[in-house]
C-alpha positions as CSV (number, residue, x, y, z in Angstrom):
1,M,0.0,0.0,0.0
2,L,2.9,2.3,0.9
3,Q,4.6,1.5,-2.4
4,K,1.4,2.4,-4.3
5,S,1.2,5.8,-2.6
6,R,4.7,6.6,-3.4
7,Y,4.1,5.7,-7.0
8,E,1.0,7.9,-7.2
9,L,2.9,10.8,-5.6
10,C,5.8,10.5,-8.1
11,H,3.3,10.3,-10.9
12,K,1.7,13.6,-9.8
13,L,5.0,15.4,-9.2
14,L,6.7,14.3,-12.4
15,P,5.0,16.9,-14.8
16,S,5.9,19.8,-12.6
17,L,9.4,18.5,-12.0
18,L,10.0,18.2,-15.8
19,V,8.7,21.8,-16.3
20,T,11.1,23.1,-13.6
21,L,14.0,21.3,-15.2
22,L,13.1,22.4,-18.8
23,M,12.3,26.0,-18.0
24,P,15.9,27.3,-18.3
25,L,16.4,25.4,-21.5
26,L,13.1,26.7,-23.0
27,A,13.9,30.2,-21.9
28,H,17.4,30.0,-23.5
29,T,15.9,28.7,-26.7
30,A,13.3,31.5,-26.9
31,I,16.0,34.1,-26.2
32,A,18.2,32.6,-28.9
33,E,15.3,32.5,-31.4
34,E,14.4,36.1,-30.7
35,A,18.0,37.2,-31.0
36,F,18.2,35.4,-34.4
37,S,15.1,36.9,-35.7
38,Q,16.2,40.3,-34.5
39,T,19.7,40.3,-35.9
40,N,19.9,37.8,-38.8
41,S,16.7,38.0,-40.8
42,V,13.7,40.2,-41.4
43,V,10.4,39.7,-43.2
44,L,9.4,42.7,-45.3
45,A,6.3,43.0,-47.4
46,V,6.6,44.1,-51.0
47,E,4.0,44.9,-53.6
48,D,3.5,42.8,-56.7
49,S,2.8,45.4,-59.4
50,W,5.4,48.0,-59.7
51,P,7.9,46.8,-62.3
52,P,10.8,47.3,-62.8
53,F,11.1,48.2,-59.1
54,A,9.0,45.2,-57.8
55,G,7.3,42.7,-60.1
56,A,4.8,39.8,-59.7
57,E,7.2,37.9,-57.5
58,G,8.5,40.9,-55.7
59,Q,11.7,40.9,-57.8
60,G,13.1,44.2,-59.2
61,I,15.3,47.2,-58.6
62,A,13.9,48.1,-55.2
63,T,14.2,44.6,-53.9
64,N,17.7,44.3,-55.1
65,I,18.6,47.5,-53.3
66,V,16.9,46.4,-50.0
67,E,18.5,43.0,-50.2
68,K,22.0,44.3,-50.8
69,A,21.7,47.0,-48.1
70,L,20.6,44.5,-45.5
71,A,23.3,42.0,-46.5
72,E,25.8,44.7,-45.8
73,V,24.8,44.6,-42.1
74,D,24.4,40.8,-42.1
75,I,20.6,40.6,-42.3
76,R,18.9,38.2,-44.6
77,L,15.8,39.5,-46.4
78,I,12.6,37.4,-46.5
79,L,9.9,38.6,-48.8
80,E,6.2,38.6,-48.4
81,V,4.7,39.5,-51.7
82,S,1.1,40.9,-52.0
83,P,-0.9,43.7,-53.6
84,Y,0.1,47.2,-52.4
85,A,-3.1,47.7,-50.3
86,R,-2.3,44.5,-48.4
87,V,1.3,45.6,-47.9
88,L,0.2,48.8,-46.2
89,D,-2.4,47.0,-44.1
90,D,0.0,44.4,-42.8
91,V,2.6,47.0,-41.9
92,K,0.0,49.2,-40.1
93,K,-1.1,46.2,-38.0
94,G,2.4,45.2,-37.2
95,I,1.9,41.8,-38.9
96,V,5.2,42.5,-40.7
97,V,7.9,44.9,-39.5
98,G,8.0,46.9,-42.7
99,G,7.0,47.1,-46.4
100,Y,7.9,49.0,-49.6
101,N,7.6,50.9,-52.0
102,V,6.0,53.7,-50.0
103,T,6.0,57.4,-50.9
104,R,7.0,59.6,-48.0
105,Q,4.5,62.4,-47.7
106,A,2.3,64.1,-45.2
107,T,-0.3,61.3,-45.1
108,T,2.1,58.5,-44.7
109,E,4.3,60.3,-42.2
110,K,1.4,59.9,-39.7
111,Q,1.0,56.2,-40.4
112,F,4.5,54.8,-40.5
113,L,8.0,55.0,-39.2
114,F,10.5,56.1,-41.9
115,G,14.3,56.0,-41.8
116,Q,16.7,58.6,-43.0
117,Q,17.7,56.9,-46.3
118,A,15.3,56.7,-49.3
119,L,15.4,53.6,-51.5
120,L,15.1,55.6,-54.7
121,T,13.4,58.7,-56.3
122,A,10.7,58.2,-59.0
123,S,8.7,60.7,-61.1
124,A,5.1,60.2,-62.0
125,S,3.2,61.9,-64.8
126,F,-0.3,62.1,-66.2
127,Y,-1.0,59.7,-69.2
128,F,-3.7,60.0,-71.8
129,P,-5.3,57.9,-74.5
130,A,-3.5,58.2,-77.9
131,K,-6.5,59.9,-79.5
132,N,-6.4,62.8,-76.9
133,T,-6.1,66.1,-78.9
134,Q,-6.0,68.4,-75.9
135,I,-2.9,67.1,-74.2
136,Q,-0.8,70.1,-75.3
137,K,-3.0,72.4,-73.2
138,Y,-2.1,70.6,-70.0
139,T,1.1,71.8,-68.3
140,T,0.3,71.1,-64.6
141,I,-2.3,69.2,-62.6
142,A,-4.3,72.4,-62.3
143,D,-5.0,72.2,-66.1
144,I,-6.5,68.7,-65.9
145,P,-10.3,69.3,-66.3
146,D,-12.7,68.7,-63.4
147,G,-14.6,65.4,-63.7
148,T,-11.7,63.6,-65.5
149,R,-11.9,59.9,-65.1
150,L,-8.5,59.3,-63.6
151,G,-6.9,55.8,-63.3
152,L,-4.9,55.2,-60.1
153,I,-3.6,52.2,-58.2
154,I,-5.5,51.2,-55.0
155,D,-3.9,52.9,-52.0
156,Y,-1.0,54.4,-53.9
157,E,0.1,57.8,-52.8
158,Y,0.4,60.5,-55.4
159,G,1.9,63.4,-53.5
160,D,0.7,66.3,-51.4
161,L,-0.3,68.5,-54.4
162,F,-2.5,65.7,-55.8
163,D,-4.2,65.5,-52.4
164,Q,-5.3,69.1,-52.9
165,H,-6.8,68.4,-56.3
166,K,-8.1,64.9,-56.0
167,H,-11.6,66.0,-55.2
168,R,-12.0,67.4,-58.7
169,F,-11.5,64.0,-60.4
170,K,-13.5,60.8,-60.7
171,Q,-11.0,58.3,-59.3
172,V,-10.9,54.8,-60.8
173,R,-8.8,52.6,-58.5
174,V,-7.4,49.3,-59.8
175,S,-4.7,46.9,-58.6
176,K,-2.5,46.5,-61.7
177,Q,-0.6,48.8,-64.1
178,T,-1.7,46.7,-67.0
179,Q,-5.3,47.4,-66.2
180,I,-4.7,51.1,-66.3
181,I,-3.0,50.9,-69.7
182,N,-5.8,48.8,-71.2
183,M,-8.4,51.1,-69.8
184,L,-6.7,54.1,-71.4
185,K,-6.4,52.3,-74.7
186,N,-10.1,51.3,-74.6
187,G,-11.3,54.8,-73.7
188,R,-12.6,53.8,-70.3
189,L,-10.3,56.4,-68.7
190,D,-9.6,60.0,-69.6
191,S,-6.3,60.0,-67.9
192,A,-4.1,58.1,-65.4
193,I,-1.2,58.8,-63.2
194,M,1.7,56.4,-63.5
195,F,5.3,56.4,-62.5
196,D,7.3,57.0,-65.7
197,A,9.7,54.1,-65.4
198,V,6.8,51.8,-64.6
199,A,4.7,53.1,-67.5
200,N,7.5,52.6,-69.9
201,H,8.4,49.1,-68.6
202,T,4.7,48.0,-68.6
203,V,4.1,49.2,-72.2
204,M,7.2,47.3,-73.3
205,T,6.3,44.1,-71.5
206,M,2.7,44.3,-73.0
207,K,4.4,44.5,-76.4
208,L,2.6,47.8,-77.3
209,E,3.9,50.7,-79.3
210,P,5.3,53.5,-77.2
211,T,2.7,55.8,-78.7
212,S,-0.2,53.6,-77.4
213,I,-0.6,56.1,-74.6
214,L,0.6,59.7,-74.4
215,K,2.6,61.3,-71.6
216,G,1.3,64.6,-70.2
217,P,2.5,66.9,-67.4
218,L,4.5,65.8,-64.4
219,N,2.3,65.0,-61.3
220,H,5.1,64.6,-58.7
221,T,8.5,63.2,-57.9
222,S,8.5,60.9,-54.9
223,N,11.1,59.7,-52.5
224,I,10.4,56.0,-52.1
225,Y,11.0,54.3,-48.8
226,V,10.6,51.1,-46.7
227,A,7.9,52.1,-44.3
228,F,8.2,50.5,-40.9
229,S,5.3,49.6,-38.5
230,L,4.5,51.9,-35.6
231,Q,3.1,48.7,-33.9
232,H,6.1,46.4,-34.3
233,K,8.6,46.2,-31.5
234,D,11.6,45.7,-33.9
235,A,10.7,48.5,-36.3
236,Q,13.2,51.0,-35.1
237,Y,16.0,48.4,-35.0
238,F,15.5,47.3,-38.6
239,S,14.9,50.9,-39.7
240,D,18.3,51.9,-38.3
241,K,20.0,48.8,-39.8
242,L,18.6,49.5,-43.2
243,D,19.8,53.1,-43.0
244,Q,23.2,51.8,-42.2
245,G,23.2,49.4,-45.1
246,L,21.9,51.9,-47.6
247,A,24.6,54.4,-46.6
248,L,27.2,51.8,-47.1
249,I,26.1,50.8,-50.6
250,K,25.6,54.4,-51.7
251,A,29.1,55.2,-50.5
252,D,30.9,52.4,-52.3
253,G,29.1,52.6,-55.7
254,Q,27.0,49.5,-55.4
255,Y,23.8,51.5,-55.3
256,E,24.3,53.2,-58.7
257,K,25.0,49.8,-60.3
258,L,21.8,48.4,-58.9
259,L,19.8,51.4,-60.3
260,E,21.4,50.9,-63.7
261,Q,20.3,47.2,-63.7
């Protein structure tokens, strides 16, 4: 009877004893995993429709720059590729520590943490259907008529000046650059704003003539950044590290070579 009682007592105490013995090991493992995630790799969200800066698989000039800059400070880039609207949402919620390619302007300054170093600078212009005969009259955004059916990408930022005029236009928001170009060609849009390098690249990959759409006045020139989450505990750490890496590749000439590619 006594032997049975001892057995029952040991059986009851064994789980708590194991937990006590394993706690230091588990804590050490958790600390090691956290240290690894904080210093050796980072998951960043990237959009899937901004070629040649970020294409369908996230690949492109911007990704090459981010990857090279992080490698300079011994951090491995892990991509999460999704539509731009999803990128912004995931960053805002802190699901990922950061995402790109985000225009730094008054509206985004309130929503994200930005570092000191821009990824790149890109200009965006108004584009029109090839049959437009009034384009020569438009020299600034103020000249674009009220009620213009204007093609834009969902959740893209188009500069502080555009925010002052956007109420005058009938905005048509879509998710892909190819949609905008097709809608311009088919007369379903009066105009659209596209980044110039992106418009040129997309027209080329669609195997269209360069004159399929017409370029009008400049809308804005953007400084493009990785936007970091105000909700993520590691945001400042990775923002600082990216700044450090970008400064290094800009100083030694690697950055210019990446832009040329």
